[in-house]
PAZAPA-4460 file (N, C-alpha, C; in steps of 0.05 Angstrom, whole numbers, plus 32768, in hexadecimal, padded with zeros to 4 digits):
% residues 328
    n_x    n_y    n_z   ca_x   ca_y   ca_z    c_x    c_y    c_z   seq   type   mol
   8032   7F30   7E73   8022   7F48   7E78   8017   7F47   7E94     1      M     A
   8017   7F5D   7EA1   800B   7F5E   7EBC   7FEE   7F66   7EBA     2      H     A
   7FDD   7F57   7EC7   7FC0   7F5C   7EC6   7FB7   7F69   7EE0     3      F     A
   7FAC   7F81   7EDE   7FA4   7F90   7EF5   7F87   7F8A   7EFC     4      T     A
   7F81   7F82   7F14   7F66   7F7D   7F1C   7F58   7F98   7F23     5      K     A
   7F41   7F9C   7F18   7F32   7FB5   7F1C   7F1D   7FB1   7F31     6      L     A
   7F1B   7F99   7F3D   7F07   7F95   7F51   7F13   7F9C   7F6C     7      V     A
   7F02   7FA1   7F7F   7F0B   7FA8   7F9A   7F11   7F8F   7FA9     8      Q     A
   7F27   7F8F   7FB9   7F2F   7F78   7FC8   7F2F   7F7F   7FE6     9      T     A
   7F2B   7F6B   7FF6   7F2B   7F6F   8013   7F47   7F6C   801E    10      K     A
   7F4E   7F7D   8031   7F68   7F7B   803E   7F68   7F64   8051    11      V     A
   7F7D   7F53   8050   7F7D   7F3B   8061   7F7F   7F42   807E    12      S     A
   7F8E   7F57   8085   7F91   7F5F   80A1   7F83   7F7A   80A4    13      I     A
   7F6D   7F7C   80B2   7F5F   7F96   80B5   7F71   7FAB   80C0    14      P     A
   7F71   7FC4   80B4   7F81   7FD9   80BF   7F79   7FE1   80DB    15      P     A
   7F8C   7FE9   80EB   7F86   7FF2   8106   7F78   800D   8104    16      Q     A
   7F67   8014   8117   7F59   802D   8117   7F62   803E   812E    17      R     A
   7F5C   8058   812C   7F62   806A   8143   7F7F   806E   8149    18      G     A
   7F90   806A   8134   7FAC   806E   8139   7FB2   808B   8140    19      I     A
   7FC1   8090   8155   7FC7   80AB   815D   7FDC   80B7   814B    20      E     A
   7FDC   80D1   8149   7FF2   80DF   813B   800C   80DB   814A    21      L     A
   8022   80DD   813C   803C   80DB   8149   803E   80F0   815F    22      L     A
   8043   80E8   8177   8045   80FB   818D   8062   8103   8192    23      N     A
   8074   80FA   8181   8090   8103   8182   8097   810A   8165    24      V     A
   80AC   811B   8163   80B5   8122   8148   80D1   8116   8144    25      K     A
   80D3   80FF   8138   80ED   80F3   8134   80FF   8103   8122    26      P     A
   8118   8103   8128   812C   8110   8116   813D   80FC   8107    27      I     A
   813A   80E3   810D   8148   80CE   80FE   8139   80B4   8101    28      K     A
   8140   80A1   80EF   8134   8087   80EF   8148   8072   80E9    29      A     A
   8144   805A   80F4   8156   8044   80EF   8146   802C   80E5    30      F     A
   8151   801D   80D3   8147   8003   80CB   8154   7FEE   80DC    31      F     A
   8145   7FDB   80E7   8150   7FC6   80F7   8148   7FAB   80EA    32      I     A
   815C   7F9A   80E7   8157   7F7F   80DD   8153   7F6D   80F5    33      K     A
   813B   7F62   80F7   8134   7F53   810F   813B   7F36   810C    34      L     A
   8154   7F30   8111   815E   7F15   8110   8169   7F0C   80F6    35      G     A
   817A   7EF8   80F5   8185   7EED   80DC   816E   7EE4   80CA    36      P     A
   816E   7EEF   80B2   8158   7EE8   809F   813D   7EEF   80AA    37      S     A
   813C   7F02   80BC   8122   7F0C   80C7   8114   7EF8   80D9    38      G     A
   8123   7EE6   80E6   8117   7ED1   80F6   8108   7EDB   810F    39      Q     A
   810E   7EF3   8118   8100   7EFE   812F   80EA   7F12   8128    40      W     A
   80E5   7F17   810F   80D3   7F2C   8107   80B7   7F28   8113    41      E     A
   80AB   7F11   810E   8090   7F0B   8117   808E   7F0E   8135    42      K     A
   80A0   7F02   8143   80A0   7F02   8160   80A3   7F1F   816B    43      E     A
   80B5   7F2E   8160   80BA   7F49   8169   80A2   7F5B   8164    44      C     A
   8096   7F58   814D   807F   7F69   8146   8067   7F62   8157    45      I     A
   8062   7F48   815C   804C   7F40   816C   8050   7F47   8189    46      E     A
   8068   7F46   8193   806E   7F4B   81AF   8076   7F68   81B5    47      N     A
   8079   7F78   81A1   8081   7F94   81A5   809D   7F98   81AF    48      G     A
   80B0   7F8D   81A0   80CC   7F8F   81A8   80DF   7F94   8190    49      T     A
   80F7   7F9D   8196   810D   7F9E   8184   8121   7F89   818E    50      L     A
   8130   7F7D   817C   8143   7F68   8186   815B   7F67   8174    51      R     A
   8173   7F64   8180   818B   7F60   8171   819A   7F48   817D    52      I     A
   81AD   7F3F   816E   81BD   7F28   8177   81D5   7F31   8187    53      G     A
   81ED   7F32   817B   8205   7F3A   8188   8209   7F2D   81A3    54      Y     A
   8206   7F13   81A3   8209   7F04   81BC   8224   7F07   81C9    55      R     A
   8239   7F0B   81B8   8254   7F0D   81C3   825A   7F28   81D1    56      E     A
   8248   7F3C   81CD   824D   7F56   81D9   8240   7F56   81F5    57      V     A
   8250   7F5A   820A   8245   7F59   8226   8230   7F6E   822A    58      P     A
   8219   7F66   8234   8202   7F78   823A   820A   7F8E   824E    59      H     A
   821A   7F86   8262   8221   7F9A   8277   8232   7FB0   826D    60      E     A
   8243   7FAB   8259   8253   7FC0   824D   8242   7FD4   823E    61      H     A
   822E   7FC9   8230   821C   7FDA   8220   820B   7FEB   8232    62      C     A
   8200   7FE0   8247   81EF   7FEF   8259   81FE   8005   8267    63      V     A
   8217   8000   826E   8227   8014   827C   8234   8028   8269    64      S     A
   8232   8023   824F   823D   8035   823C   825B   8032   8238    65      G     A
   8266   801C   8241   8283   8017   823D   8287   800A   8222    66      D     A
   8287   801A   820E   8288   8010   81F3   82A4   8006   81EB    67      W     A
   82B8   8010   81F8   82D3   8005   81F3   82D5   7FE9   81FC    68      E     A
   82CA   7FE3   8214   82CA   7FC7   821E   82B8   7FB6   820C    69      A     A
   82A2   7FC1   8203   8291   7FB1   81F0   82A0   7FAB   81D7    70      A     A
   82AF   7FBE   81CD   82BF   7FBA   81B5   82D3   7FA4   81B8    71      R     A
   82DF   7FA3   81D0   82F4   7F8F   81D6   82E8   7F72   81D7    72      N     A
   82CE   7F70   81D7   82C2   7F55   81D7   82C5   7F47   81BC    73      S     A
   82CB   7F56   81A7   82D0   7F4A   818D   82ED   7F40   818C    74      F     A
   82F2   7F2A   817E   830D   7F20   817C   8320   7F35   8171    75      P     A
   8339   7F35   817B   834C   7F49   8173   8353   7F46   8155    76      T     A
   834E   7F2F   814A   8354   7F2B   812E   833E   7F36   811B    77      S     A
   8329   7F3F   8127   8313   7F4A   8117   831A   7F63   8109    78      S     A
   830F   7F67   80F1   8313   7F80   80E3   8308   7F97   80F3    79      D     A
   8319   7FAB   80F9   8311   7FC0   810B   82FB   7FD2   8100    80      Q     A
   82FB   7FD6   80E6   82E5   7FE5   80DA   82CA   7FD7   80DD    81      G     A
   82CA   7FBD   80DA   82B2   7FAD   80DE   82A9   7FAE   80FB    82      S     A
   82BC   7FAC   810D   82B6   7FAD   812A   82A8   7FC7   8131    83      V     A
   82B3   7FDD   8126   82A8   7FF8   812B   828B   7FF9   8121    84      T     A
   8286   7FEE   810A   826A   7FEF   80FF   8257   7FDF   8111    85      R     A
   8260   7FC8   811A   8250   7FB7   812B   824A   7FC5   8146    86      H     A
   825F   7FD0   8152   825B   7FDE   816C   8249   7FF6   8169    87      I     A
   824B   8004   8153   8239   801B   814E   821C   8012   814D    88      N     A
   8217   7FFB   8141   81FB   7FF1   813F   81F1   7FE9   815B    89      Q     A
   8201   7FDB   816A   81F9   7FD4   8185   81F4   7FED   8196    90      V     A
   8205   8001   8193   8202   801A   81A2   81E8   8028   819B    91      R     A
   81E2   8028   8181   81C9   8034   8178   81B1   8026   8185    92      Q     A
   81B2   800C   8186   819C   7FFD   8192   8199   8004   81B0    93      F     A
   81AF   8008   81BE   81AE   800D   81DB   81A8   802B   81E1    94      Y     A
   81B2   803D   81D0   81B2   8059   81D8   819F   806B   81C9    95      E     A
   8194   8063   81B3   8182   8075   81A4   816B   807C   81B6    96      E     A
   8163   8096   81B6   814E   809F   81C7   8132   8096   81BE    97      P     A
   811E   809C   81CE   8103   8095   81C8   80F8   80A3   81AF    98      E     A
   8105   80B8   81A7   80FB   80C8   8190   8106   80BC   8175    99      T     A
   8116   80A8   8177   8120   809B   815E   810B   8088   8153   100      T     A
   8107   808A   8139   80F4   8079   812C   8102   8060   8122   101      L     A
   80F5   8049   8127   8100   802F   811E   80ED   8023   8109   102      W     A
   80F9   8017   80F4   80E8   800A   80E0   80F3   7FEE   80DA   103      I     A
   80E2   7FDD   80D0   80EA   7FC3   80C5   80D5   7FBB   80B1   104      T     A
   80D9   7FA4   80A4   80C7   7F9B   808F   80BF   7F7E   8096   105      F     A
   80A5   7F79   8095   809B   7F5E   809B   8080   7F5A   808D   106      F     A
   807C   7F42   8082   8063   7F3B   8076   805B   7F50   8061   107      S     A
   806E   7F58   8050   806A   7F6A   8039   8061   7F86   8042   108      D     A
   8067   7F8E   805A   805F   7FA8   8063   8076   7FB5   8073   109      R     A
   8075   7FD0   8074   8087   7FDF   8084   807B   7FE1   80A0   110      L     A
   808C   7FDC   80B5   8083   7FDF   80D1   8095   7FF4   80DE   111      W     A
   8089   8004   80EF   8098   8019   80FD   8090   801B   811A   112      W     A
   80A3   8026   812A   809D   8029   8147   80B2   803C   8153   113      C     A
   80AD   8043   816C   80C0   8050   817D   80C7   803C   8193   114      F     A
   80DD   8040   81A0   80E6   802D   81B5   80EA   803A   81D0   115      A     A
   80E4   802C   81E5   80E8   8037   8200   8105   8033   8208   116      T     A
   810F   8042   821C   812A   803E   8226   812C   8023   8234   117      P     A
   8144   801A   8238   8148   8001   8247   814A   7FE9   8235   118      G     A
   8160   7FDB   8238   8166   7FC3   8228   8167   7FAB   823B   119      I     A
   815C   7F95   8232   815E   7F7C   8242   816D   7F67   8232   120      S     A
   817B   7F56   8240   8189   7F40   8233   8179   7F26   8238   121      Q     A
   8174   7F18   8223   8166   7EFF   8224   8179   7EE8   822C   122      L     A
   816E   7ED1   8234   817F   7EBA   823C   8192   7EB2   8227   123      P     A
   818C   7EB6   820D   819E   7EAE   81F8   81B2   7EC3   81F1   124      D     A
   81B4   7ED8   8202   81C7   7EEE   8200   81C0   7F03   81EA   125      Q     A
   81A9   7EFF   81DD   81A0   7F14   81CA   8194   7F2B   81DB   126      T     A
   8192   7F42   81CE   8189   7F5A   81DC   816E   7F63   81D1   127      K     A
   815D   7F6D   81E4   8142   7F75   81DB   813A   7F90   81E8   128      T     A
   8129   7F9F   81DA   8120   7FB9   81E3   8103   7FBC   81DD   129      R     A
   80F4   7FC6   81F0   80D7   7FC8   81EE   80CF   7FDF   81DB   130      R     A
   80BA   7FD9   81CC   80AE   7FEE   81BA   809C   8000   81CB   131      V     A
   809B   8019   81C4   8088   802C   81D1   806D   8029   81C3   132      S     A
   805A   801C   81D0   8041   8016   81C3   8042   7FFC   81B5   133      G     A
   8043   7FFD   819A   8044   7FE5   818A   8050   7FEB   816F   134      E     A
   8058   7FD7   8161   8060   7FD9   8145   8047   7FDF   8135   135      W     A
   804A   7FF1   8121   8033   7FF8   8110   803B   7FF4   80F2   136      R     A
   8027   7FEA   80E3   802B   7FE6   80C6   8018   7FF8   80B6   137      D     A
   800F   800E   80C2   7FFC   8020   80B5   8006   803D   80BA   138      I     A
   7FFC   804F   80A9   8002   806B   80AD   7FEE   8077   80C1   139      D     A
   7FF0   8090   80C6   7FDE   809C   80DB   7FC1   809D   80D2   140      V     A
   7FBC   8098   80B8   7FA0   8097   80AF   7F95   807B   80AD   141      N     A
   7FA5   8068   80B6   7F9C   804C   80B6   7FA1   803C   809D   142      G     A
   7FB0   8048   808A   7FB6   803A   8071   7FCF   8028   8074   143      R     A
   7FCD   8010   806A   7FE3   7FFD   806C   7FFC   8007   805D   144      S     A
   8013   8003   8069   802C   800B   805C   8037   7FF4   804C   145      L     A
   802B   7FED   8036   8032   7FD6   8026   804C   7FDC   8017   146      I     A
   805E   7FC9   8015   8078   7FCD   8008   8075   7FD5   7FEB   147      K     A
   8061   7FCA   7FDE   805C   7FD0   7FC2   8056   7FEE   7FBD   148      G     A
   804F   7FFC   7FD2   8048   8019   7FCF   805E   802B   7FDA   149      H     A
   8076   801F   7FDE   808C   802E   7FEA   80A3   8032   7FD6   150      L     A
   80B2   8047   7FDA   80C8   804D   7FC8   80DE   8038   7FCA   151      S     A
   80EA   8031   7FB3   8100   801E   7FB3   8118   8028   7FC3   152      G     A
   811B   8043   7FC5   8131   804E   7FD5   812E   8047   7FF2   153      K     A
   8115   8048   7FFC   8111   8040   8018   8113   8022   801B   154      L     A
   8109   8013   8009   810A   7FF5   800B   8127   7FEB   8009   155      L     A
   8139   7FFB   7FFE   8155   7FF2   7FFB   8162   7FEC   8015   156      A     A
   8158   7FF7   802C   8165   7FF1   8046   8163   7FD4   804D   157      V     A
   8151   7FC5   8040   814E   7FA9   8046   8166   7F99   803E   158      Q     A
   8176   7FA4   802B   818E   7F95   8022   81A6   7F9A   8034   159      S     A
   81A3   7FAB   8049   81B9   7FB0   805B   81C2   7F96   8068   160      F     A
   81DD   7F92   8068   81E8   7F79   8071   81EB   7F77   8090   161      Q     A
   81E9   7F8E   809D   81EB   7F8E   80BA   81D0   7F8C   80C8   162      G     A
   81CF   7F97   80E0   81B6   7F95   80F0   81A7   7FB0   80F1   163      T     A
   81B5   7FC6   80F4   81A8   7FE0   80F7   81B5   7FF4   80E4   164      I     A
   81A5   8003   80D5   81B1   8018   80C4   819E   8030   80C3   165      C     A
   81AA   8047   80BD   819B   8060   80BA   8189   805F   80A2   166      T     A
   8170   8069   80A5   815E   806C   808F   8164   8087   8082   167      V     A
   816F   8086   806A   8176   809F   805C   815E   80AD   8050   168      R     A
   814A   809E   8049   8131   80A9   803E   811E   80B2   8055   169      E     A
   8129   80C1   8068   811B   80C8   8080   8102   80D9   807B   170      F     A
   8105   80EE   806B   80EE   80FF   8065   80D7   80F0   8057   171      D     A
   80DF   80DF   8044   80CB   80CF   8036   80BD   80BC   804A   172      Y     A
   80CC   80B0   805C   80C0   809D   806F   80AC   80AC   8081   173      L     A
   80B3   80C3   808A   80A0   80D3   809B   8087   80DA   808C   174      I     A
   808A   80E1   8073   8072   80E7   8063   8060   80CF   8060   175      H     A
   806C   80B7   805C   805C   809F   8059   804D   8099   8073   176      K     A
   805A   809C   808A   804E   8096   80A3   8038   80AA   80AA   177      I     A
   803D   80C3   80A3   8029   80D8   80A8   8013   80DA   8093   178      M     A
   8015   80C9   807E   8000   80C9   806A   8001   80E2   8058   179      G     A
   8018   80EF   8057   801B   8107   8046   802E   8101   802F   180      T     A
   8034   8115   801F   8045   8111   8008   805B   8126   8007   181      S     A
   8072   811F   7FFD   8087   8133   7FF8   807D   8147   7FE4   182      E     A
   8087   8160   7FE5   807C   8175   7FD4   807A   816E   7FB7   183      P     A
   808F   8162   7FAC   808F   815C   7F8F   807A   8146   7F89   184      H     A
   8076   8134   7F9C   8062   811F   7F98   8046   812B   7F9A   185      I     A
   8042   813D   7FAD   8028   814A   7FB1   8021   815A   7F98   186      A     A
   8035   8167   7F8C   8031   8177   7F74   8028   8166   7F5D   187      E     A
   8035   814F   7F5A   802E   813C   7F45   8012   8131   7F49   188      A     A
   800C   812A   7F63   7FF1   811F   7F68   7FDB   8134   7F63   189      Q     A
   7FE1   814D   7F69   7FCE   8162   7F63   7FC9   8164   7F45   190      L     A
   7FDE   8162   7F36   7FDC   8163   7F19   7FCA   814C   7F0E   191      A     A
   7FCE   8134   7F1A   7FBE   811D   7F12   7FA1   8121   7F1A   192      V     A
   7F9C   812C   7F32   7F81   8131   7F3B   7F73   8145   7F29   193      D     A
   7F82   815A   7F21   7F77   816E   7F0F   7F70   8162   7EF3   194      N     A
   7F82   8150   7EEA   7F7D   8142   7ED1   7F64   8131   7ED2   195      L     A
   7F61   8122   7EE8   7F49   8112   7EEC   7F30   8123   7EEB   196      I     A
   7F31   813A   7EF9   7F1A   814C   7EFA   7F14   8157   7EDE   197      A     A
   7F29   815C   7ECF   7F26   8168   7EB5   7F19   8156   7EA0   198      A     A
   7F1E   813B   7EA3   7F12   8129   7E8F   7EF6   8120   7E96   199      V     A
   7EED   8126   7EAE   7ED1   811F   7EB5   7EBD   812B   7EA2   200      I     A
   7EBE   8145   7E9C   7EAB   8151   7E89   7EAC   8144   7E6D   201      P     A
   7EC4   813C   7E65   7EC7   812F   7E4B   7EB9   8114   7E4B   202      I     A
   7EBD   8105   7E61   7EB0   80EB   7E63   7E91   80EE   7E63   203      I     A
   7E88   8102   7E71   7E6A   8106   7E73   7E5E   810D   7E58   204      K     A
   7E6E   8117   7E45   7E64   811E   7E2B   7E68   8108   7E16   205      N     A
   7E72   80F2   7E1E   7E77   80DC   7E0B   7E5D   80D0   7E01   206      L     A
   7E5D   80CA   7DE7   7E47   80BB   7DDB   7E45   809F   7DE8   207      H     A
   7E2E   8093   7DEB   7E2C   8079   7DF7   7E3F   8064   7DED   208      P     A
   7E43   8064   7DD2   7E56   8050   7DC7   7E73   8056   7DCE   209      K     A
   7E79   8070   7DD0   7E94   8078   7DD8   7E99   8071   7DF6   210      D     A
   7E84   8074   7E06   7E86   806D   7E22   7E8B   804F   7E25   211      L     A
   7E7E   8040   7E15   7E82   8022   7E15   7E9F   801C   7E0C   212      E     A
   7EA8   802A   7DF8   7EC4   8026   7DEF   7ED8   802D   7E04   213      T     A
   7ED4   8044   7E12   7EE6   804C   7E27   7EE7   8037   7E3D   214      L     A
   7ED0   802D   7E45   7ECF   8018   7E5A   7EDE   7FFF   7E51   215      T     A
   7EDA   7FF8   7E38   7EE8   7FE0   7E2C   7F06   7FE5   7E2D   216      D     A
   7F0F   7FFD   7E25   7F2C   8003   7E25   7F38   8002   7E41   217      L     A
   7F29   800C   7E54   7F34   800C   7E70   7F3A   7FF0   7E79   218      I     A
   7F27   7FDE   7E74   7F2B   7FC2   7E7D   7F41   7FB4   7E6C   219      F     A
   7F42   7FBA   7E52   7F56   7FAE   7E42   7F72   7FB8   7E4A   220      R     A
   7F74   7FD1   7E51   7F8E   7FDC   7E5A   7F97   7FCD   7E73   221      Q     A
   7F84   7FC4   7E83   7F8B   7FB6   7E9C   7F8F   7F98   7E97   222      A     A
   7F8E   7F8F   7E7E   7F94   7F73   7E78   7F7D   7F61   7E74   223      G     A
   7F64   7F6C   7E76   7F4D   7F5B   7E72   7F48   7F57   7E54   224      W     A
   7F3B   7F41   7E4D   7F35   7F3B   7E31   7F17   7F37   7E2D   225      Q     A
   7F0C   7F42   7E17   7EF0   7F3D   7E11   7EEB   7F21   7E07   226      R     A
   7ED4   7F16   7E0F   7ECD   7EFC   7E05   7EB9   7EFE   7DEE   227      T     A
   7EB1   7F16   7DE7   7E9E   7F1A   7DD1   7E9F   7F37   7DC8   228      G     A
   7E90   7F3E   7DB4   7E90   7F59   7DA9   7E82   7F6B   7DBC   229      V     A
   7E8E   7F82   7DC2   7E82   7F95   7DD4   7E66   7F9D   7DCB   230      A     A
   7E53   7F9B   7DDE   7E38   7FA3   7DD8   7E27   7F8E   7DCB   231      G     A
   7E34   7F77   7DC3   7E26   7F62   7DB5   7E2A   7F47   7DC3   232      E     A
   7E30   7F48   7DDC   7E36   7F2F   7DEA   7E1D   7F20   7DF1   233      V     A
   7E0D   7F2B   7E02   7DF4   7F1E   7E0A   7DE3   7F33   7E18   234      E     A
   7DCA   7F2C   7E1C   7DB7   7F3F   7E29   7DC1   7F47   7E44   235      K     A
   7DBF   7F60   7E4B   7DC6   7F6B   7E65   7DE4   7F6E   7E6A   236      D     A
   7DF5   7F67   7E56   7E12   7F6B   7E5A   7E1D   7F77   7E41   237      I     A
   7E2C   7F8D   7E44   7E39   7F9A   7E2D   7E55   7F8F   7E29   238      D     A
   7E63   7F88   7E3F   7E7E   7F7E   7E3D   7E80   7F65   7E4E   239      L     A
   7E89   7F4F   7E42   7E8E   7F36   7E50   7EAC   7F32   7E4E   240      D     A
   7EBB   7F36   7E64   7ED8   7F35   7E63   7EE4   7F21   7E76   241      I     A
   7EFD   7F19   7E6F   7F0A   7F03   7E7D   7F27   7F0A   7E83   242      L     A
   7F30   7F02   7E9A   7F4D   7F04   7EA0   7F5A   7EEA   7E96   243      S     A
   7F6C   7EEC   7E83   7F79   7ED3   7E79   7F8B   7EC6   7E8D   244      P     A
   7F92   7ED4   7EA2   7FA3   7EC8   7EB7   7F93   7EB9   7ECC   245      I     A
   7F7F   7EC7   7ED7   7F6F   7EBB   7EED   7F55   7EAD   7EE3   246      T     A
   7F4E   7EB2   7EC9   7F35   7EA8   7EBE   7F1D   7EB5   7ECC   247      Q     A
   7F21   7ECA   7EDA   7F0B   7ED9   7EE6   7EFA   7EE6   7ED1   248      E     A
   7EE0   7EE5   7ED2   7ECF   7EF0   7EBE   7EBC   7F04   7ECB   249      R     A
   7EBA   7F1C   7EBE   7EA9   7F30   7EC8   7E97   7F3B   7EB1   250      I     A
   7E7F   7F44   7EB9   7E6D   7F50   7EA6   7E6B   7F6E   7EAB   251      G     A
   7E66   7F7D   7E96   7E65   7F9A   7E98   7E4D   7FA5   7E88   252      I     A
   7E3E   7FB6   7E95   7E27   7FC4   7E88   7E2E   7FE1   7E88   253      Q     A
   7E2D   7FEE   7E70   7E34   800A   7E6C   7E1B   801A   7E65   254      V     A
   7E15   802E   7E75   7DFE   8040   7E70   7E08   805D   7E70   255      K     A
   7E02   806C   7E5C   7E09   8088   7E5D   7DFA   8097   7E73   256      S     A
   7DE1   8092   7E75   7DD0   809D   7E8A   7DC3   8087   7E99   257      K     A
   7DC0   808A   7EB3   7DB4   8074   7EC3   7DA7   807F   7EDC   258      A     A
   7D93   8071   7EE6   7D85   8078   7EFE   7D88   8061   7F12   259      S     A
   7D7F   8066   7F2B   7D80   8051   7F3F   7D6F   8039   7F37   260      A     A
   7D59   803E   7F2A   7D47   8028   7F21   7D56   8015   7F0E   261      L     A
   7D64   8021   7EFA   7D73   8011   7EE7   7D89   8002   7EF5   262      V     A
   7D97   8010   7F07   7DAD   8003   7F16   7DA3   7FEB   7F25   263      Y     A
   7D8D   7FEE   7F33   7D81   7FD8   7F43   7D79   7FC1   7F31   264      R     A
   7D6F   7FC6   7F1A   7D67   7FB1   7F08   7D7E   7FA0   7EFF   265      S     A
   7D95   7FAD   7EFA   7DAD   7F9E   7EF2   7DB9   7F90   7F0A   266      Y     A
   7DB6   7F9B   7F21   7DC0   7F8E   7F39   7DB1   7F74   7F3E   267      Q     A
   7D97   7F75   7F39   7D87   7F5C   7F3C   7D8D   7F48   7F26   268      N     A
   7D92   7F52   7F0E   7D99   7F3F   7EF8   7DB4   7F31   7EFE   269      K     A
   7DC7   7F40   7F08   7DE1   7F34   7F0E   7DDF   7F1E   7F23   270      F     A
   7DCC   7F22   7F36   7DC9   7F0E   7F4B   7DC0   7EF3   7F3F   271      A     A
   7DB3   7EF3   7F27   7DAA   7EDB   7F1B   7DBE   7ED0   7F06   272      D     A
   7DD4   7EDF   7F01   7DE7   7ED6   7EED   7DFB   7EC2   7EF9   273      M     A
   7E06   7EB1   7EE8   7E1B   7E9F   7EF1   7E33   7EA1   7EE0   274      S     A
   7E4A   7E9B   7EEB   7E63   7E9C   7EDB   7E73   7EB6   7EDE   275      G     A
   7E67   7ECA   7EEB   7E74   7EE4   7EEE   7E7C   7EE8   7F0B   276      F     A
   7E95   7EF1   7F10   7E9D   7EF7   7F2B   7E95   7F13   7F33   277      T     A
   7E94   7F25   7F20   7E8C   7F41   7F25   7E7C   7F4C   7F0E   278      H     A
   7E6D   7F61   7F14   7E5E   7F6F   7EFF   7E62   7F8D   7F04   279      F     A
   7E69   7F9B   7EEE   7E6D   7FB8   7EEF   7E56   7FC6   7EE2   280      Y     A
   7E4B   7FD9   7EF0   7E36   7FEA   7EE5   7E43   8006   7EE0   281      F     A
   7E46   800E   7EC7   7E56   8025   7EC0   7E44   803A   7EB3   282      V     A
   7E46   8053   7EBD   7E36   8069   7EB2   7E46   8083   7EB6   283      T     A
   7E43   8095   7EA2   7E50   80AF   7EA6   7E3D   80C5   7EB0   284      H     A
   7E23   80BF   7EB0   7E0F   80D3   7EB8   7DFA   80C6   7ECA   285      S     A
   7E00   80C0   7EE3   7DEC   80B5   7EF5   7DDA   80CB   7EFF   286      P     A
   7DC1   80C5   7F04   7DB0   80DA   7F10   7DB4   80DA   7F2E   287      D     A
   7DA7   80ED   7F3C   7DAC   80F0   7F58   7DA4   80D7   7F68   288      S     A
   7D8F   80C9   7F5F   7D86   80B1   7F6E   7D9C   809B   7F6D   289      S     A
   7DA9   8099   7F56   7DBD   8084   7F52   7DD6   808B   7F62   290      L     A
   7DDE   80A4   7F63   7DF5   80AC   7F72   7DF2   80A5   7F8F   291      K     A
   7DDB   80A9   7F9A   7DD6   80A3   7FB7   7DD6   8085   7FBB   292      A     A
   7DC9   8076   7FA9   7DC7   8059   7FAB   7DE1   804B   7FA8   293      L     A
   7DF1   8053   7F94   7E0A   8046   7F8E   7E1E   8049   7FA5   294      A     A
   7E1C   805F   7FB3   7E2F   8064   7FC9   7E2B   8051   7FE1   295      A     A
   7E13   8045   7FE2   7E0D   8034   7FFA   7E06   8017   7FF3   296      E     A
   7E05   8010   7FD9   7DFB   7FF6   7FD2   7E10   7FE3   7FC6   297      S     A
   7E29   7FEC   7FC3   7E3E   7FDB   7FB7   7E44   7FC5   7FCA   298      S     A
   7E45   7FAC   7FBF   7E4B   7F95   7FD0   7E66   7F88   7FC9   299      D     A
   7E75   7F95   7FB8   7E8F   7F8A   7FB0   7E8E   7F78   7F97   300      G     A
   7E76   7F6E   7F91   7E73   7F5D   7F7A   7E65   7F6C   7F63   301      A     A
   7E51   7F7D   7F6B   7E43   7F8E   7F58   7E4F   7FAA   7F5C   302      F     A
   7E5E   7FB4   7F48   7E6E   7FCC   7F4C   7E65   7FE2   7F3A   303      I     A
   7E62   7FFA   7F47   7E59   8012   7F38   7E71   8023   7F31   304      Y     A
   7E72   802B   7F17   7E85   803F   7F0E   7E76   8057   7F03   305      W     A
   7E7A   806E   7F0F   7E6F   8087   7F05   7E85   8097   7EF7   306      G     A
   7E7F   80B0   7EF1   7E93   80C0   7EE2   7EAD   80C4   7EF0   307      P     A
   7EAD   80C6   7F0B   7EC6   80C9   7F19   7ED9   80B1   7F16   308      D     A
   7ECE   8099   7F19   7EDE   8081   7F16   7EE7   807D   7EF9   309      M     A
   7ED6   8084   7EE6   7EDD   8082   7ECA   7EF5   8094   7EC4   310      L     A
   7EF4   80AD   7ECF   7F09   80C0   7ECB   7F23   80B6   7ED8   311      A     A
   7F21   80AC   7EF0   7F39   80A1   7EFD   7F46   808B   7EED   312      L     A
   7F35   8078   7EE4   7F40   8061   7ED5   7F4A   8069   7EBA   313      Q     A
   7F3E   807D   7EAE   7F47   8087   7E94   7F63   8093   7E96   314      A     A
   7F68   80A2   7EAC   7F82   80AE   7EB0   7F96   8099   7EB7   315      V     A
   7F8F   8087   7EC9   7FA2   8071   7ED1   7FAA   805F   7EB9   316      R     A
   7F98   805C   7EA7   7F9D   804A   7E91   7FA5   8058   7E77   317      N     A
   7FAD   8071   7E79   7FB9   807F   7E62   7FA5   8085   7E4C   318      G     A
   7F8C   808B   7E52   7F78   808F   7E3E   7F6F   80AC   7E3B   319      L     A
   7F7E   80BE   7E47   7F77   80DB   7E45   7F79   80E4   7E28   320      V     A
   7F8E   80DC   7E1A   7F91   80E4   7DFE   7F7A   80DA   7DED   321      G     A
   7F71   80C2   7DF2   7F5A   80B7   7DE4   7F41   80C8   7DEA   322      W     A
   7F3D   80D0   7E02   7F26   80E0   7E0A   7F27   80FB   7DFC   323      L     A
   7F3E   8107   7DFC   7F41   8122   7DEF   7F3B   8120   7DD1   324      I     A
   7F45   810B   7DC5   7F40   8107   7DA8   7F22   8104   7DA3   325      D     A
   7F14   80F6   7DB4   7EF7   80F2   7DB1   7EE8   810D   7DB4   326      R     A
   7EF3   811E   7DC6   7EE5   8137   7DCC   7EEC   814D   7DB8   327      A     A
   7F02   814A   7DAA   7F0C   8160   7D98   7EFB   8162   7D7F   328      S     A
***
C-alpha cells in the first residue's frame, strides 16, 4: 500500500522567482539527450549549454551546411537509413532557429530552454551550443516541473535511442511551461473545483461526531492507522495516528466550532507534547478571529484544517459519497 503524507514538505531546491513570460512563440520542440547515459546533463544545465557527440562528423562541414560531405564521414558500410537519421539529428542541432524549444530531463525534473545561433567544437570533437538565458526547471509561475506531475506520453521521449527527437506532445508541453491546462483538463479541473465547493456546506453541517469520523476516514484513506479509539485516546487529542511505513506519529484535535483562543491553547499544548511530529487542528466552522490567525501562524508542525481543506481532502480521498449519505 502506498502511504500519502498529508503534511507539508519543503522543496529541496527553492524555485526561481521573477521568471519572465516566454518572449518567443515556439512552433516545435525537441528532446535532447545530453551525453551517453546523461553524463553531460549536470554540466550542461549548470553552464547553460546544449551538447552532442558525433565526433566523427567534421565540424566545418556542419557549419558550412555541406551535409552531403558530413554524410560521407560515416563508413560506406553503414546502414544508410541509420546514417540519414544521425545526420538529421546533427543538422537539427546546428540549424534549428532560436525559436525552437529544447527540453531534457535531469534530477527528476523537466528542463527547458531556447538556444542561441552558433555552434562550437570542443577539444574532444563534441559540439556545443549556448543556451539563451538559462535552462529552467519551472513554469512561468515558478512551479517546479517535477516528472511525477507530467504525462507519460511526454516522458516517453526519454526512451529515445538517439540524441535528438521531436516532441510530439508539443501542445501539452507548452501548457505545462505556461502553467495552463489543455481544454479538456481545464474542464475536468473546473468540475473538481465545483465539487469541492459543493461539499463545503455539507461539511459545515456535520455533527461533531461525524466530523471526527470524516477526519479519521481522510487519514485512513491516506494509509495512516489509529493507535487508539477515536475520541478516547487521551486528553487534548481526538485522533492519535501512525504511519506504519515511516513510524511517524501525529495528533489530531477536531472541533466543530473554534475560535482563535481555542486554537492558541492547543498550539501551546502541542509545544509541550512529545512523540508527535505534527499536530492537526481541524474545524469546519472557525470564527473570524481564527481565520485570520490560522492564515499567519502555521509553522509546518502545527497545522490548521478549515472547511476548505476538509472539502479538498474529502474529494481527493473519495469520500463525497459518504458525505452525501450523511447529509441525506
